[in-house]
BALUM-805354 format. One record per residue: residue number from 1; z negated, x, y of N, C-alpha, C in turn. Coordinates in pm, 1 decimal. Last residue first. Layout:
REM BALUM-805354
 num       nZ       nX       nY      caZ      caX      caY       cZ       cX       cY
 NUM        Z        X        Y        Z        X        Y        Z        X        Y
...
This chain:
REM BALUM-805354
 num       nZ       nX       nY      caZ      caX      caY       cZ       cX       cY
  95 -15172.8   9067.2  11017.2 -15235.6   9091.4  11172.0 -15157.5   9083.7  11273.3
  94 -15124.3   8849.5  10752.6 -15106.5   8974.3  10829.9 -15145.7   8964.0  10977.2
  93 -15251.0   8792.6  10422.5 -15247.9   8734.8  10571.6 -15167.3   8875.0  10663.4
  92 -15038.3   8798.2  10167.4 -15166.7   8847.2  10215.9 -15146.3   8818.2  10347.4
  91 -14909.1   8624.3   9893.4 -14893.1   8658.1  10029.2 -15031.7   8703.9  10072.4
  90 -14800.3   8605.6   9569.8 -14914.9   8609.4   9647.2 -14892.5   8674.3   9798.5
  89 -14612.7   8418.3   9309.8 -14617.0   8513.2   9476.0 -14727.4   8511.0   9541.1
  88 -14566.4   8470.9   8972.1 -14645.6   8415.2   9079.0 -14606.7   8495.4   9219.2
  87 -14259.6   8582.5   8798.5 -14397.1   8603.5   8848.5 -14438.5   8507.3   8953.3
  86 -14132.0   8389.2   8478.5 -14111.8   8436.4   8610.1 -14242.6   8463.3   8688.2
  85 -14219.8   8307.7   8247.7 -14082.4   8441.9   8233.9 -14099.0   8463.4   8391.1
  84 -14337.8   8088.2   8246.6 -14402.9   8204.5   8183.2 -14330.2   8324.2   8185.2
  83 -14387.8   7933.3   8542.0 -14307.7   7970.5   8412.8 -14346.9   8082.6   8371.1
  82 -14538.0   7874.7   8753.7 -14536.6   7779.1   8634.8 -14437.2   7776.4   8557.2
  81 -14584.6   8004.3   8996.1 -14441.1   7991.1   8964.1 -14429.0   7895.1   8823.2
  80 -14775.5   7965.5   9252.8 -14768.9   8010.1   9133.1 -14616.8   7948.4   9100.0
  79 -14856.8   8121.1   9547.7 -14757.9   8038.7   9503.2 -14730.1   8063.3   9367.8
  78 -15116.3   8172.5   9767.8 -15100.9   8152.3   9635.0 -14997.5   8084.6   9609.0
  77 -15245.9   8382.8  10026.3 -15151.4   8255.8  10006.6 -15085.6   8290.0   9870.5
  76 -15578.4   8448.3  10083.0 -15452.4   8509.2  10038.4 -15350.7   8315.6  10041.9
  75 -15781.8   8324.6  10216.5 -15813.1   8475.7  10222.9 -15674.0   8513.4  10158.3
  74 -15811.0   8064.9  10234.4 -15717.8   8095.2  10310.0 -15732.4   8288.8  10308.4
  73 -15937.4   7905.3  10066.7 -16030.6   7944.4  10127.9 -15938.4   8025.4  10262.4
  72 -15711.1   7878.4   9896.9 -15768.2   7755.3   9927.7 -15836.1   7795.8  10035.5
  71 -15682.7   8126.4   9762.0 -15548.1   8055.4   9808.4 -15618.4   7930.5   9914.6
  70 -15926.6   8164.6   9602.2 -15923.5   8231.5   9735.5 -15802.3   8203.4   9800.9
  69 -15899.7   7940.0   9461.6 -15976.2   7924.8   9526.8 -15983.2   8052.1   9656.4
  68 -15703.8   8039.7   9289.3 -15657.9   7931.7   9381.7 -15781.4   7897.8   9469.1
  67 -15843.5   8272.6   9158.3 -15704.1   8270.8   9255.6 -15683.7   8163.0   9347.8
  66 -16024.0   8155.9   9041.8 -16079.1   8220.2   9158.1 -15946.3   8247.8   9242.5
  65 -15886.9   7990.2   8874.8 -15979.5   7889.5   8933.7 -15994.0   7997.2   9050.1
  64 -15740.4   8199.4   8703.0 -15692.2   8075.4   8781.5 -15768.0   8000.9   8868.6
  63 -15982.6   8322.5   8576.1 -15857.1   8391.7   8673.4 -15804.7   8282.6   8781.4
  62 -16102.2   8150.6   8442.0 -16166.9   8234.5   8509.7 -16051.8   8264.5   8651.2
  61 -15894.5   8115.5   8258.8 -15924.5   7987.1   8324.8 -16007.0   8035.8   8442.1
  60 -15851.9   8369.8   8126.9 -15729.2   8320.7   8209.2 -15770.8   8182.3   8316.2
  59 -16069.6   8565.3   8060.6 -16054.8   8421.9   8094.5 -15951.2   8388.4   8179.3
  58 -16156.0   8849.0   8142.8 -16050.4   8824.3   8003.8 -16033.6   8659.6   8013.5
  57 -16106.4   9069.8   8389.1 -16148.6   8941.7   8382.7 -16066.7   8927.6   8241.4
  56 -16068.4   9348.5   8528.5 -16180.0   9361.7   8419.0 -16178.7   9168.0   8380.7
  55 -15887.9   9368.2   8691.0 -15991.2   9326.0   8769.0 -16101.7   9345.5   8641.7
  54 -15619.5   9440.5   8535.3 -15701.2   9541.5   8666.6 -15833.6   9495.8   8693.7
  53 -15624.9   9233.5   8406.2 -15637.5   9371.6   8347.2 -15702.3   9444.7   8441.3
  52 -15566.4   9030.1   8597.4 -15690.9   9006.3   8502.8 -15715.7   9136.6   8406.9
  51 -15323.4   9117.8   8693.6 -15440.1   9132.0   8786.3 -15548.1   9092.3   8685.7
  50 -15159.3   9090.0   8437.5 -15171.0   9183.0   8514.9 -15268.4   9240.9   8598.5
  49 -15216.8   8810.7   8397.5 -15235.4   8881.1   8308.5 -15236.4   9044.8   8366.8
  48 -15047.2   8678.8   8596.4 -15179.3   8667.7   8561.0 -15252.5   8776.2   8505.8
  47 -14774.9   8861.8   8776.5 -14833.8   8766.9   8637.6 -15001.3   8797.7   8621.6
  46 -14612.2   8886.8   9092.1 -14746.2   8919.0   8978.1 -14764.3   8820.4   8874.7
  45 -14546.2   8994.9   9351.8 -14484.3   8911.3   9253.5 -14577.9   8960.0   9139.7
  44 -14655.3   9031.1   9723.1 -14650.8   9075.2   9572.6 -14613.4   8985.5   9473.3
  43 -14475.7   8955.3   9998.6 -14558.7   8945.3   9914.3 -14560.4   9008.1   9778.8
  42 -14552.7   9266.9  10061.6 -14607.3   9149.3  10074.8 -14472.5   9021.3  10120.1
  41 -14636.7   9596.3   9912.5 -14494.7   9462.1   9941.5 -14598.5   9363.5   9986.2
  40 -14687.4   9840.7   9877.3 -14723.7   9809.7   9989.2 -14667.8   9647.4  10029.6
  39 -14582.9   9942.4   9650.8 -14533.4  10000.5   9767.1 -14556.6   9898.8   9858.4
  38 -14712.4   9864.5   9447.8 -14582.6   9799.8   9454.6 -14538.6   9819.2   9577.9
  37 -14962.6   9976.0   9428.4 -14857.8  10026.6   9331.7 -14721.4   9964.4   9346.2
  36 -15051.7   9826.8   9651.8 -15056.2   9951.2   9657.7 -14932.6  10014.9   9562.1
  35 -15085.8   9570.5   9527.2 -15020.3   9573.3   9626.3 -14996.6   9752.4   9686.8
  34 -15278.0   9628.6   9339.9 -15177.9   9601.4   9269.8 -15059.8   9612.8   9372.8
  33 -15518.0   9663.8   9503.9 -15461.1   9774.4   9409.9 -15313.0   9757.1   9353.3
  32 -15517.1   9423.7   9573.1 -15483.2   9512.0   9658.5 -15444.9   9640.8   9598.0
  31 -15588.5   9272.1   9321.8 -15459.7   9268.5   9395.1 -15422.0   9354.2   9521.2
  30 -15830.0   9387.0   9304.8 -15731.1   9412.4   9154.5 -15585.9   9399.0   9281.2
  29 -16011.4   9257.4   9526.5 -15941.3   9403.8   9496.7 -15813.1   9446.2   9404.0
  28 -15942.8   8998.4   9431.2 -15910.2   9033.0   9580.2 -15888.9   9192.6   9557.4
  27 -16115.0   9019.3   9185.3 -15965.4   8978.9   9180.1 -15907.3   9016.5   9340.6
  26 -16373.0   9056.9   9273.0 -16262.8   9194.0   9164.3 -16162.0   9164.2   9192.6
  25 -16417.1   8878.1   9426.2 -16423.8   8997.9   9510.5 -16332.2   9097.9   9407.1
  24 -16430.5   8693.7   9237.9 -16357.5   8671.7   9368.2 -16347.4   8790.5   9407.4
  23 -16661.6   8750.0   9107.9 -16537.7   8745.3   9036.4 -16404.7   8761.1   9137.4
  22 -16841.4   8718.5   9280.5 -16805.5   8898.5   9256.9 -16671.9   8877.1   9155.0
  21 -16804.3   8471.5   9510.0 -16866.1   8552.5   9375.3 -16800.7   8667.1   9354.6
  20 -16768.4   8234.9   9783.9 -16704.5   8359.0   9734.0 -16816.0   8461.1   9629.0
  19 -16918.5   8065.6   9885.4 -16847.5   8019.6   9809.4 -16785.6   8121.8   9737.1
  18 -17053.0   8150.8  10118.2 -17134.8   8151.3  10001.3 -17052.9   8090.9   9877.4
  17 -16988.4   8393.5  10368.5 -16949.1   8268.2  10264.6 -16976.4   8256.7  10144.7
  16 -17048.3   8602.4  10514.7 -17146.2   8453.0  10516.9 -17077.8   8330.5  10433.6
  15 -16893.0   8784.0  10421.9 -17013.4   8818.1  10469.5 -17072.2   8679.1  10424.8
  14 -16613.8   8749.3  10417.1 -16710.8   8693.0  10318.6 -16848.1   8701.7  10326.0
  13 -16524.8   8895.9  10628.0 -16489.5   8764.5  10607.9 -16567.7   8699.7  10531.6
  12 -16591.4   9176.3  10559.7 -16633.6   9138.4  10673.9 -16629.2   8939.8  10680.1
  11 -16437.8   9193.9  10327.2 -16587.2   9187.6  10329.7 -16667.3   9133.8  10470.9
  10 -16163.2   9207.9  10465.8 -16216.3   9075.7  10351.2 -16379.3   9093.5  10355.5
   9 -16183.1   9413.5  10593.6 -16193.6   9278.7  10680.9 -16245.7   9155.9  10574.1
   8 -16217.7   9632.8  10374.1 -16324.6   9581.4  10508.1 -16285.9   9478.6  10590.3
   7 -15952.7   9580.1  10279.7 -16057.1   9559.6  10217.1 -16200.7   9519.8  10285.7
   6 -15773.1   9640.4  10507.8 -15765.1   9494.3  10434.4 -15908.7   9471.9  10350.0
   5 -15877.9   9920.9  10525.0 -15880.6   9799.0  10643.2 -15928.6   9657.8  10603.6
   4 -15771.2  10001.0  10278.1 -15890.5  10053.1  10333.2 -15931.9   9908.7  10424.4
   3 -15504.7   9983.5  10332.2 -15575.8   9889.2  10252.3 -15721.6   9882.3  10249.6
   2 -15348.6   9936.4  10661.3 -15453.4  10033.8  10536.7 -15519.3   9947.7  10467.6
   1 -15030.3   9765.1  10674.3 -15170.7   9770.3  10711.3 -15244.4   9871.0  10605.7
């Protein structure tokens, strides 16, 4: 799926969702960029610090809160690894 379409679809979906903040948007955009770098893999396997660097987020607590919320709200499916040396998996919805 075209990454711009995914971003456009995301913006359409969040238009009336008051739960979504600029931090959620930054993380989602960073996830899309990471996915591009991984040849459009679905799922992507990623460490939080990699996405935090792309999204310009410095607080791990903020990252984890927002990534869990994006998953709970249905914008992504996040499967944490709970291991420091193993990446978490993030699935994107497929049309």
